[in-house]
C-alpha positions in Angstrom: 0.0 0.0 0.0 1.4 3.4 -1.0 0.7 6.4 1.1 1.5 9.7 -0.7 3.9 8.0 -3.0 5.9 6.3 -0.2 6.2 2.6 0.5 5.0 1.0 3.7 8.5 0.4 5.1 9.2 4.1 4.9 5.9 4.9 6.6 6.7 2.5 9.4 10.1 4.2 9.8 8.3 7.5 10.1 6.0 6.1 12.8 9.1 4.7 14.6 10.8 8.1 14.5 7.7 9.9 15.8 7.4 7.3 18.6 11.1 7.8 19.5 10.6 11.6 19.6 7.5 11.1 21.9 9.4 8.9 24.4 12.2 11.4 24.5 9.8 14.3 25.0 8.8 15.8 28.3 5.2 14.5 27.6 6.3 10.9 27.9 5.8 9.0 31.2 9.5 8.8 32.0 8.7 7.5 35.6 8.5 4.0 34.1 11.6 2.9 32.4 11.1 0.1 29.9 13.7 -2.5 29.1 13.0 -2.2 25.3 13.5 1.5 25.4 16.5 2.6 23.4 19.0 4.5 25.6 21.4 7.0 24.3 25.1 6.5 25.1 27.6 9.1 24.2 31.4 8.8 24.6 33.5 12.0 24.5 37.3 11.8 24.2 39.0 14.7 26.0 42.8 15.3 26.0 43.5 13.3 29.2 40.1 11.9 30.0 37.0 10.2 28.7 33.4 11.1 29.5 30.6 8.6 29.0 27.0 9.9 29.2 24.1 7.4 29.5 20.5 8.4 29.5 18.7 6.5 32.3 15.5 8.6 32.6 13.1 7.1 35.1 15.6 4.8 36.7 16.4 5.3 40.4 20.2 5.8 40.9 20.1 3.3 43.8 19.2 0.6 41.4 22.3 1.1 39.2 25.5 -0.9 39.6 28.4 0.6 37.8 31.8 -1.0 37.2 34.7 0.5 35.2 37.7 -1.5 34.1 40.6 -0.4 31.8 38.8 -1.3 28.6 35.0 -0.9 29.2 32.2 0.5 31.3 29.7 -2.1 32.6 26.4 -0.8 33.9 23.6 -3.0 35.3 20.1 -1.9 36.2 18.6 -3.9 39.1 14.8 -4.3 39.4 13.1 -1.7 41.6 10.7 -2.6 44.4 7.7 -2.2 42.0 9.1 -4.2 39.2 9.0 -1.3 36.7 12.4 -1.9 35.4 15.5 -4.0 35.8 17.5 -6.9 34.5 19.2 -4.8 31.9 22.9 -4.2 31.3 24.9 -1.9 29.2 28.5 -2.6 28.1 30.4 0.4 26.6 33.8 -0.5 25.1 36.3 2.3 25.5 38.5 3.6 22.7 41.6 3.5 24.9 42.8 2.2 28.2 41.7 4.1 31.3 42.6 4.1 35.0 39.6 2.8 36.8 40.9 4.3 40.1 40.1 7.8 38.7 36.5 7.0 37.7 33.9 9.5 39.0 30.1 9.2 38.3 27.5 12.0 38.6 23.7 11.6 38.3 21.5 14.5 37.2 17.9 14.3 36.1 18.2 10.8 34.7 21.6 11.4 33.0 24.5 9.4 34.3 27.9 11.0 33.5 31.0 8.9 34.1 34.4 10.6 33.8 37.7 8.6 33.9 41.3 9.6 33.2 43.4 8.1 30.4 45.8 5.4 31.7 49.3 6.8 31.7 52.0 4.5 30.5 55.4 5.6 31.8 58.6 4.8 30.0 61.4 3.4 32.1 64.9 3.5 31.0 66.6 0.1 31.8 70.3 -0.1 32.2 71.9 -3.1 30.5 74.2 -5.3 32.5 76.7 -7.8 31.1 76.7 -11.4 32.3 80.1 -13.0 32.7 
């Protein structure tokens, strides 16, 4: 079936885009996070650090487990008391090695921001000795 000269696949993509805009709008009921909801993940490379922003609108920060290792960020959303969300995990591979000890996480209005410093590799000059 053609609608205004477009095929049905294109019409379905338009409906999907409108739905995505609705769920990202202030009119959506963001108090209930849905496991099938697409979350936005942004990775920003700064000179000596890396910032990862993850949209977790409607999720309680107490229900989030966050682990950072040198090569990735691992986030797990536990189920809340009412069973509205949970059982989801996000793995974000990092473009370079980071120092997990420097990781800091900040939560603001459903946006989780993780900042971690680049892992510094120091060069050590090694003196050669001769064996006799």
